[in-house]
C-alpha positions as CSV (number, residue, x, y, z in Angstrom):
1,M,-0.3,0.1,-0.1
2,S,1.5,3.3,-1.2
3,D,1.1,6.6,0.6
4,D,0.0,8.8,-2.5
5,G,-3.6,7.8,-1.7
6,S,-3.8,5.9,-5.1
7,S,-4.6,2.3,-3.7
8,G,-6.5,3.4,-1.2
9,A,-9.0,5.1,-3.6
10,H,-9.1,2.2,-5.4
11,S,-10.7,0.1,-2.2
12,V,-13.1,3.4,-1.9
13,A,-14.0,2.5,-5.3
14,A,-15.3,-1.2,-4.4
15,L,-18.6,0.1,-2.0
16,F,-19.9,1.8,-4.7
17,S,-22.3,0.1,-6.9
18,R,-23.1,3.1,-10.5
19,G,-22.2,5.5,-8.3
20,R,-24.1,5.1,-5.4
21,L,-22.5,3.9,-1.6
22,T,-24.2,0.4,-1.7
23,A,-23.2,-0.3,2.6
24,I,-21.5,2.2,5.6
25,P,-18.9,0.2,6.1
26,R,-18.8,-0.7,9.5
27,R,-14.7,-0.6,9.8
28,P,-14.1,2.4,11.4
29,A,-10.4,2.3,9.3
30,R,-12.5,1.4,6.0
31,R,-14.7,3.9,6.4
32,E,-12.3,6.7,7.6
33,Q,-11.0,6.2,3.8
34,L,-15.0,6.5,2.9
35,L,-15.7,9.5,4.6
36,T,-12.4,11.5,3.9
37,H,-13.5,10.2,0.2
38,L,-16.8,12.3,0.5
39,A,-15.2,14.9,2.2
40,E,-13.2,15.1,0.0
41,T,-15.4,15.2,-3.0
42,L,-18.7,16.5,-2.4
43,F,-17.9,19.3,-0.4
44,E,-15.6,22.5,-1.0
45,P,-12.5,23.6,1.1
46,D,-13.2,27.4,3.5
47,R,-17.2,27.5,1.9
48,A,-19.5,27.4,4.6
49,Y,-23.0,25.2,4.4
50,S,-26.5,24.5,5.4
51,E,-27.2,21.5,6.7
52,R,-29.8,21.3,4.1
53,E,-26.5,20.9,1.6
54,I,-25.1,19.0,3.6
55,N,-28.6,16.2,3.1
56,E,-28.5,17.3,-0.6
57,A,-25.1,16.0,-1.6
58,L,-24.7,13.1,1.4
59,L,-28.1,11.9,-0.5
60,T,-26.3,11.6,-4.0
61,V,-24.8,8.9,-2.7
62,H,-26.3,7.5,-0.2
63,E,-30.7,7.5,1.7
64,D,-28.7,7.6,5.1
65,C,-26.7,11.2,5.7
66,S,-28.4,12.0,8.9
67,A,-25.6,9.1,10.0
68,L,-22.7,9.5,7.3
69,R,-23.3,13.7,8.1
70,R,-23.0,12.3,12.1
71,Y,-19.8,10.7,10.6
72,L,-18.1,13.3,9.0
73,V,-19.0,16.0,12.1
74,V,-17.8,13.3,14.9
75,G,-14.3,12.1,12.3
76,G,-14.0,15.1,12.6
77,L,-13.9,16.3,8.3
78,L,-16.9,18.7,8.7
79,S,-17.0,21.1,11.3
80,R,-20.6,21.7,12.9
81,T,-21.6,26.0,15.1
82,R,-22.4,25.2,17.4
83,D,-26.3,25.9,16.8
84,G,-25.6,23.3,13.9
85,S,-27.2,25.8,11.1
86,S,-23.4,26.2,9.8
87,Y,-21.2,22.9,8.3
88,R,-17.6,23.8,6.7
89,R,-14.8,20.8,5.1
90,V,-11.5,21.0,8.3
91,R,-9.2,19.9,6.0
């Protein structure tokens, strides 16, 4: 496995079928790979998003947008204001 992310990107692709996520991985390392991929491909850095915008983006890949949103926030990939009105990509 190389550090350039090429093997990680390939393994993330295996989680999708016809552009849709088949399941949210249970293994933390695998889920982290997926969440990093989603954060980097769905959300621009230095831009604020409403919860609705986050949900709409996540719904393009999986119906359980609230679980994915929660994992992204808990995993430190998205930051959320205290009142939940605004989200930002962290890295």
